[in-house]
Each structure stands twice: as C-alpha cells, then as structure tokens.
N, C-alpha and C positions, 0 to 999 in steps of 0.2 A: 252272512248266512242268517236267515230268519230263525228265531226261536219262539216257542210257544210260551206266552207269559204264564207265570205261576198263578194258580187259582187262589183267590182270596176266599175266606170262609163265607163272606157275605154273598159273593157271586155264586159259590157252589150251592148254597142253600136254596137258591132260586131254581136249581135243576135237580134237587135232591129227590123230589117226588118221581120224576121221570127215571132217574138212575135206579131208584129202589124198585120201581115197577118193572123196568127192563131186567134187573137182577133176578127178581122173582120168576120171570119168564125164562131164565137161563141165559140172559144176554151177557153175563160175565164170562161165559165159556164159549159161546157160539153166536152166530147171527140168528136173530129171531125176527120173524116177519109179522108186521101189523100195519094197519093204516093209521094216519095221524088222527083220524076221527075216533078209532077204537082206543088209541093210546090216551087221547084227550078225555074221552068219556071215563076211562078207568081212574083218572086222577082228578076229575071234576073241573076241567078247563076246556075252552073252546078249541075247535080244530085249528083255527087261525093262530091262537096262542101256542098250541103244541108245535105247529110248523115253525113258528118263529124261534121257539126255544131249541128245537132240534138243530136249526141252522147255527144258532149261537154255540150250541154244544159241540157241533162239528168244528167250528172255528177255534174253539178252545181245546180241541183234541181230547174231549171227554168221550166221544163216540165216533164210530165210523158207520157209514150207511151205503147200501147198495139199493138201487131202485128197480122196480119191476111193476107189471100190471097188477100184481097182488098187493102191492104196498111197499113199505120200507123194510129192508132187512138191516137190522141194527145190532151192533155189538159194542159193549163198553170197552174202551181202550185200557191198556195197563195204567195210563195216567188217571183215567176215571176211577179204576179200582183203587189206586193208591189214595185218591182223594176220599173215597168212601171209607177206606181203612182208617184214615186220620179222623174222620167224623166219629167212627165207631170207637176209636181210642179215647177221644174226648168225652163221649157219652159214657163209656165204661168207667172212666176215672171219676166222673160226676156221681154215677150210681154207686161206685165203690165207696166214695167218701160219705155218702148218705145211706149206705146199705143197711138192710135189716140186721140187727144184732142177733146173735145166737142167745136166746132167752133161757135155754135149758142145756144141760150137759149132753153132748152127743158122744157115745162110745162106739168105736169100731173095733172089730176083732179080725185078725188075719194071721195066716201062717207064712213064715219067712220063706221066700223062694229066691232062686238065682235068676236075675234078669238077663236080658240079651246083651248087656254091656253098653247099651245106648246111653244110659244115664250118665256114665262117666264121661262119655264123649261130649254130650251136650253141656254138662256141668263144667266141663273144661273150657267152654267158650267164655272169654273175658266179658263180652257184652252181656251175657246172661248173668254171670257171677256178680258183676258190678251192680246190676239192678237188684238181684236178690239181697246183696249186702246193704243196699240203700233202704229197701222196704222192710226187711226182717231185722231182728235184734241180734243177728249172728251172720258170720260168713260161712256159707255151707261147705262141707267136705265135698270134694269133686267126685261125687258118685251118688247113687240113690239106693235106698232100701226098699225092696219090693215085697208086698204082702199079697197073698191070695185070700180073697174074702171067704170066710168060713161058713156063714149062716145067713138065713133069710133076714134076720133082724138087722145085721150089718148091711146087707144089700139095701134095705129100705132106708136106713140111716145115711148111707153113703149117697143114695139118690136124693135124699132131703138136703144133704150138705151141698151137693152140686147145684141145687136150685138157688142157693144163697150166693150172691155176688162175692167172688173172691178178690184178692188183690191181683193186679194186672201187670204182667211182664211183657214189654213190647218185643215184637220180632225184629229181625234185622237181616241184612244181606252181607255176605262175606264172599266177594268175588262173584262166582256164578251160583253159589249155594245160598238158598233162602232158608232162614231159621224162623219158625212160626212163633206165634204168641203163646204164652203160657199163663195159666191161672193158678193161683196158690191160696191155700187156707192155712194160716198158722195154727199149730196144734202142739200136743205133747205126746211123746211115746213113753209108755210105762215099761220099765225093765227092772224087775225085782222091786226094790223100794225107791228106785230113782225115777224122776220125772224129767225127761230130756226134751228140751225145746226142739221143735221140728216144724215142718210144713208139708202138707199134701200138695203135690204138683200135678197139674193136669194139662198136657199140651192141647192146643186148639184142635189138632188132628191126632186122635189117639185110636189105637186098635184094641185096647183092652177095656172091657166094661166090668170085669170082675176082679180087677187088680187095683191095689192102692200103691202109689209111688210116693216115697217120702225123701225129703232132704233134711239134714241136721248138721250141726257144727262138728259132729263126731263121726268117726268110722265105727259105727255101733257094733258091727260084727266082731271087730278086733278088740275094742275097748271093753265090751261087756260079755264077750264070749258067746254072742248070739250066733246060731247056726241054722241052716235050712231045716225046716220042719218045726222050729220053735214057734209057739203062739205068742203074739204080742197084742197089747191093747193100745189104741190111740184115743186120746181124750180131747175134745174141743169144749171149752167152757168160757 
C-alpha cells in the first residue's frame, strides 16, 4: 500500500504562500474556484510556476482539485491544514519567546460567577494538565474560576492583554474528539491580603468576550471562602 510521505518543513515552506492564499479564500473549509493565473498573480509568481506547484501539492496530499471551464476548484486537505497548524505552532513559540513584556501593571476586576462546568472537564484532560504544569510554576486545580467583567476600564485592559502574545498550549486529539489550542497569561488573584498565583486561560475558540477564565493551584472558592457575586482583582505585572 502506498503512503504519502510526511512533509518536511523545507518542502512545506515552498507551498506556504499558496496555502495561506487559499486559506484566506476559505479553502480550508470548502472548494474555492480560481484560475492558476489569478492565483499566481495574487502571490507574485508566474502562471507556469503556480501550475507546477499545484501539481506538486496534489501529489503531496496538501490539496485536492476539481477542474472546470471556470478554473480550478481547490480545497486544502486535512493534511495540509495539519501542516499549517504546525507552522503556526512553531511561529507562535518563537513570538512567545521574544514577546513584548508587560511594562506596566495591568489590573482587571470581575465578579465571581458559576461557569458551565466545561473548565473542570477540560482541565481534567491529562494532555492539557501536563502542558500547564510544564509552562507554569504550579500544577493547576482541575477546574476554573470564572469572572464577569465589571467595568469599561477592565474591558479595555483585557483587550490590551489579549493583544500581547501569551504562552501557548497545544491542542490534541483523543479518539474522535479534538481539543483545541489554549493561550495563557500568568497572573495573580488578589483575595483579601493574599496574592495567589494563577493564569488567565483563553481557548482558541471561545464564546465569551466579557468573561475571564482563570486557573490556579488552589480551589479558591473553598480555600478562601469566595462565593458567586464576590468581586476580585487580577494583577499582571
């Protein structure tokens, strides 16, 4: 049985411009139609070079193509997407290592709320927990503390924080279930006179724009008597 050879990074880089262009057109989700001339013009190479690259990409199982009078209908394959994700991971790690430092203290305020229980489920995944423990200075409690943002200042500070590259937690697959990437920002939670190490977590795909999700080594509600409705401060410095 023939198998598709694994892509080397050097070979993938020669097709990166086409993969990115197709991705921007929606080619990661569906077939997109364009001519080789149009595609070549968009990335600054000749029609002949574009045709050659597309043939090579088909042979390497990076794309699939259908042909019609209107041009090529092209879609990035799951293997092509996986290769792009690996490049993204590598670049993110580089950017994180050389990220802009927080040059001033950022304070966020929020009201404790009850989450949907998703945090405990995801934090219970060993592949996540092992990465958190490696990157942070603590092993997180298997659950999250959720805060509802209280004011416009916190909204602006939170948006500013999200523009700073955080640390990166890789996604993984467990059977048929895919667990996505997570970004984290180490911080502290202020409870009374205690300064508790913590981290803001932000899944790659999140539905909440006005909530802050935190992990810490402690079950904060139980240890410190924190309850829903209490206001807490988060400090990044």
